[in-house]
C-alpha positions, 0 to 999 in steps of 0.5 A: 878657846874654851868653846873650841876645846869643848867641842872640837876636841869630843869631836876629834876623839870621837872621829878618831875612835870611829876611824879606827873601828872601822879600820878594824872591821875592814870598812875601808870606804868608811875610813876614807870619810873618818880619817881625813876628817879627824885631820881636818878638825884638828886642822880647825882647832889650830887655826880657831885658837884666839890667843896663839903662843904666836902667830907663827907658831900658829900659822906652822902648825895649821900649814902642818896640818894642812900638809899632813890632811893632802898626805892622808888623802893621797895615802888612801887612793887606790893602787897606794904604791903610785901615791907612797911618794907624793903622800911622803912629800906631803908629810915631808913638808909637813914636818919641814914647815914646823921645824923653824916653829919647833926650833923657835919654841925656847931657842936653838941649841945643839946638846950632842949626847941628846942627838946621838939617840935620835940619830941611831934611831933614824939609822937603824930605822933606815938600815932595817926598812933600806932592802925592801923600799926599791926606788923609794930608798933615798926619799924615805931615808930623808923622810926618816931624817927629818921626822927624827930631827923633829923628836930631836929638836923637841927634846932640845926645847924641853931641856931648854925650858921644860914647861908643860907645853913644851913637854906636850910637844916632845911627846907629840914629836915622839908619838909621831915617830913611833906611828910612822915606825910602825906604820913603814914596818907594816907597810915594808916588811911585815903587814898585819891588821893588828897594828893599824890601830896602833899607828892611828891612836898614835897618828891623832894623839900626835897631830891633837896634842901639838893643836893643843900647844897652839 
């Protein structure tokens, strides 16, 4: 595991930085190489952890990353709107696969005051995007609910067992929520190239932090 960390983490940081750099400079075709490569390296990191906290959790993270890799590939294809739904489904499956593993970290529980902020965030997200979503409305609404549920369940785990690994999981889920929130605003409300480094940085942070908790 030490060897994997020493080799893979710097490689992930390097390819992630290259992804952000080439995207900002407008080299779109280079992004097609470096973004999936970064996700693939994170997947390898998770898959090669020799002593995971549990095989079930490791498998869930690896499968989640595999779906994310497929989603990355689909959303980078030409005519992005055509591939938006398949790409969103891949990421939806990634989060659905992870939910059982996430809820098993410290035991499932429901704390209403903790659930409310995430529910309100999902509702605000959906309301803000709704007029611009067209035929994607219900798909994106479902995705928003599932994604914010990962944040809520991660927060529940911290409440049950506030150890460092569990806190890292929660930070990773919040990074994912923020990344997709900025991405959705950029894609459906107002586009700005300046937001893309933020989206990519939060996305890679979420994936890497998740892999490090295996």
